[in-house]
Legacy VTK file of the C-alpha trace (Angstrom):
# vtk DataFile Version 3.0
C-alpha trace
ASCII
DATASET POLYDATA
POINTS 249 float
-3.768 35.640 16.005
-3.563 33.444 12.904
-1.874 35.105 9.954
-2.816 34.584 6.310
-0.131 31.950 5.731
-1.207 29.960 8.801
-4.837 30.173 7.709
-3.913 28.740 4.317
-2.071 25.831 5.924
-5.024 25.087 8.203
-7.431 25.129 5.269
-5.210 22.749 3.335
-4.926 20.401 6.303
-8.688 20.508 6.855
-9.200 19.659 3.198
-6.772 16.749 3.523
-8.547 15.500 6.665
-11.944 15.749 4.979
-10.901 13.631 2.019
-9.217 11.105 4.315
-12.466 10.741 6.268
-14.322 9.987 3.027
-12.006 7.082 2.256
-11.881 5.769 5.821
-15.482 6.297 6.875
-14.344 8.142 10.017
-12.346 11.230 10.984
-8.727 10.890 12.037
-8.032 11.585 15.707
-5.594 14.193 16.959
-3.111 11.421 17.770
-3.369 9.992 14.263
-2.891 13.438 12.720
0.177 13.985 14.897
1.575 10.669 13.643
1.033 11.739 10.043
2.773 15.033 10.821
5.741 13.195 12.345
5.820 10.789 9.392
5.892 13.754 7.022
8.703 15.470 8.949
10.773 12.279 9.071
10.288 11.639 5.347
11.417 15.164 4.476
14.441 14.874 6.784
15.583 11.524 5.377
14.902 12.666 1.829
17.542 15.342 2.276
20.108 12.533 2.670
18.611 9.642 0.713
16.493 9.558 -2.432
13.383 7.939 -0.965
10.758 9.748 -3.017
10.634 12.422 -5.706
7.710 14.044 -3.887
9.241 16.444 -1.353
6.784 19.272 -0.661
4.591 18.820 2.460
1.289 19.464 0.686
2.216 17.063 -2.130
3.212 14.405 0.402
-0.203 14.647 2.070
-2.052 14.365 -1.212
0.072 12.072 -3.370
1.340 9.788 -0.611
-0.949 9.927 2.430
-4.325 10.344 0.716
-3.379 8.046 -2.136
-2.460 5.355 0.401
-5.615 5.848 2.473
-7.749 5.503 -0.649
-7.171 1.741 -0.333
-9.584 1.767 2.592
-12.404 2.710 0.237
-12.044 -0.809 -1.188
-10.868 -2.837 1.827
-13.019 -1.392 4.591
-11.911 -1.638 8.229
-8.444 -3.212 8.522
-8.247 -3.319 12.315
-7.619 -6.872 13.485
-6.334 -7.918 10.069
-2.810 -8.551 8.806
-1.478 -6.653 5.790
1.744 -7.151 3.844
2.893 -4.223 1.702
5.114 -5.413 -1.155
7.583 -2.962 -2.682
6.649 -0.496 0.042
9.358 2.078 -0.754
9.016 4.793 1.891
6.093 2.961 3.500
3.189 3.494 1.102
0.491 2.423 1.455
1.328 0.318 4.528
2.444 2.874 7.120
-0.350 5.320 6.274
-2.919 2.525 6.667
-1.335 1.446 9.963
-1.760 4.980 11.325
-5.436 4.894 10.340
-5.974 1.320 11.583
-3.639 0.911 14.589
-4.872 -2.608 15.401
-3.788 -3.841 11.965
-0.760 -6.140 11.770
1.750 -4.722 9.292
4.594 -6.279 7.304
6.627 -4.011 5.027
8.736 -5.561 2.266
11.280 -3.952 -0.037
14.406 -5.123 -1.835
16.200 -1.790 -1.231
17.979 -1.730 2.117
17.867 2.041 2.746
14.099 2.077 2.235
13.521 -0.736 4.709
15.840 0.995 7.191
13.721 4.136 6.841
10.480 2.191 7.312
11.842 0.509 10.448
12.843 3.901 11.841
9.439 5.437 11.099
7.508 2.551 12.664
9.609 2.776 15.812
9.334 6.572 15.911
5.549 6.404 15.614
5.372 3.856 18.423
3.805 1.079 16.370
3.249 -2.386 17.762
2.555 -5.534 15.719
4.767 -4.675 12.746
7.829 -6.043 10.976
10.067 -4.874 8.144
11.634 -7.320 5.702
14.546 -6.654 3.370
13.752 -9.099 0.587
11.768 -9.969 -2.523
8.162 -11.122 -2.767
9.209 -14.012 -5.044
11.242 -15.471 -2.181
8.715 -14.728 0.567
5.961 -16.404 -1.419
7.875 -19.690 -1.150
8.756 -19.209 2.525
6.357 -20.936 4.950
6.745 -18.046 7.404
5.062 -15.740 4.882
3.219 -17.933 2.358
-0.575 -17.642 2.710
-0.245 -15.910 6.079
-1.902 -12.530 5.409
-5.443 -11.223 5.196
-4.384 -8.539 2.705
-1.421 -8.183 0.333
-1.080 -4.694 -1.135
1.174 -2.954 -3.633
1.399 0.431 -5.293
3.049 0.964 -8.691
5.101 -2.247 -8.633
4.430 -4.029 -11.945
1.644 -5.062 -14.331
-1.291 -6.920 -12.781
-0.605 -10.371 -14.304
2.892 -10.388 -12.778
1.789 -8.589 -9.610
-0.822 -11.243 -8.917
1.928 -13.862 -8.898
3.777 -11.831 -6.265
0.803 -11.043 -4.035
-1.668 -13.926 -4.110
0.774 -16.567 -2.767
1.076 -14.406 0.360
-2.693 -14.191 0.958
-4.767 -16.576 3.068
-7.756 -18.225 1.441
-10.582 -15.796 2.112
-8.250 -12.774 2.058
-7.584 -10.325 -0.755
-4.912 -8.668 -2.835
-5.071 -4.919 -3.371
-3.357 -3.144 -6.265
-3.272 0.628 -6.737
-3.403 1.504 -10.410
-3.785 4.384 -12.828
-5.784 4.604 -16.042
-4.518 1.209 -17.257
-6.542 -0.559 -14.523
-9.219 -1.944 -16.832
-6.716 -3.150 -19.415
-4.523 -4.771 -16.760
-7.486 -6.446 -15.071
-8.584 -7.990 -18.365
-5.049 -9.199 -19.088
-4.782 -10.792 -15.632
-7.892 -12.982 -15.752
-5.961 -16.125 -16.671
-3.229 -15.616 -14.077
-5.756 -14.863 -11.331
-7.607 -18.114 -12.008
-4.366 -20.116 -11.881
-3.190 -18.444 -8.680
-6.431 -18.941 -6.741
-7.969 -15.503 -7.221
-11.483 -14.391 -8.058
-12.423 -12.068 -10.880
-11.022 -8.608 -10.159
-13.126 -5.721 -8.924
-12.153 -2.195 -9.961
-12.893 0.692 -7.604
-12.525 4.253 -8.904
-11.177 6.785 -6.394
-10.773 10.543 -6.690
-7.687 12.157 -5.178
-7.873 15.969 -4.965
-5.349 17.879 -7.071
-4.414 14.712 -8.995
-5.713 14.842 -12.553
-4.777 11.279 -13.438
-7.455 8.658 -12.872
-6.841 6.420 -9.855
-8.239 2.940 -9.253
-8.020 0.227 -6.619
-8.163 -3.335 -7.949
-9.165 -5.987 -5.425
-9.040 -9.748 -5.915
-10.416 -12.231 -3.401
-8.368 -15.362 -2.654
-10.834 -18.213 -3.231
-8.463 -21.195 -3.176
-4.862 -22.044 -2.364
-2.127 -21.037 -4.790
-0.379 -24.006 -6.453
3.005 -24.742 -4.873
4.888 -23.911 -8.089
4.015 -20.211 -7.724
5.540 -17.705 -7.430
8.223 -18.639 -9.942
11.718 -17.153 -10.219
11.896 -13.398 -10.948
13.231 -13.917 -14.474
10.362 -16.287 -15.292
7.734 -13.893 -13.960
9.269 -11.013 -15.897
9.794 -12.837 -19.204
6.721 -15.081 -19.253
3.872 -13.526 -17.223
0.771 -15.664 -16.680
-1.406 -13.760 -19.133
LINES 1 250
249 0 1 2 3 4 5 6 7 8 9 10 11 12 13 14 15 16 17 18 19 20 21 22 23 24 25 26 27 28 29 30 31 32 33 34 35 36 37 38 39 40 41 42 43 44 45 46 47 48 49 50 51 52 53 54 55 56 57 58 59 60 61 62 63 64 65 66 67 68 69 70 71 72 73 74 75 76 77 78 79 80 81 82 83 84 85 86 87 88 89 90 91 92 93 94 95 96 97 98 99 100 101 102 103 104 105 106 107 108 109 110 111 112 113 114 115 116 117 118 119 120 121 122 123 124 125 126 127 128 129 130 131 132 133 134 135 136 137 138 139 140 141 142 143 144 145 146 147 148 149 150 151 152 153 154 155 156 157 158 159 160 161 162 163 164 165 166 167 168 169 170 171 172 173 174 175 176 177 178 179 180 181 182 183 184 185 186 187 188 189 190 191 192 193 194 195 196 197 198 199 200 201 202 203 204 205 206 207 208 209 210 211 212 213 214 215 216 217 218 219 220 221 222 223 224 225 226 227 228 229 230 231 232 233 234 235 236 237 238 239 240 241 242 243 244 245 246 247 248
């Protein structure tokens, strides 16, 4: 017999699954849901020892991390068979959540904080992923490294920096014909307008802004996508201090 507390949990999970299906265009399988559950448990366990995220409650993790990450799919479509690099991934968002949803997607996770990359490596191994790598480093360096430069179908980031600077970090990593994906709040329109000049220099198209609704999150959420229409000039990305002090706006 299911008690009242269990019924509430099931309803919340069903609600989470329903919204995920809207973003993805399909329902998550039992195996995928079990992977999300294991991801959640591992995040909570590691968070008790390391400060990986300020969001610690299971329901909040599902909404503010898992659903928020999966909302990218509303703009990218099917990512199976594609390669995605997640810059400034933190505890693996949005990259690991998207990998669970699209298991045939190649995944590269990048962060400059060692403990976060160690966590991401552990999670990917625990979930039994194939075709993934974790990189302890900075996007400015990877963008000038032939192993990473213009090697990915998609470069994604969540809450890293303003769009003019973010474009200089992401677009050098994207193949011509691929796209960059930036998760943004209510400044999306303002940032997109400010980035027009930098996008043109870096080989990007005009940005497209996709509004997404995340349940129980009052703040507006947007996905900005930019297609890579030509190669990025070899001088970009510049050094971190140059990007920070003189963004291409």
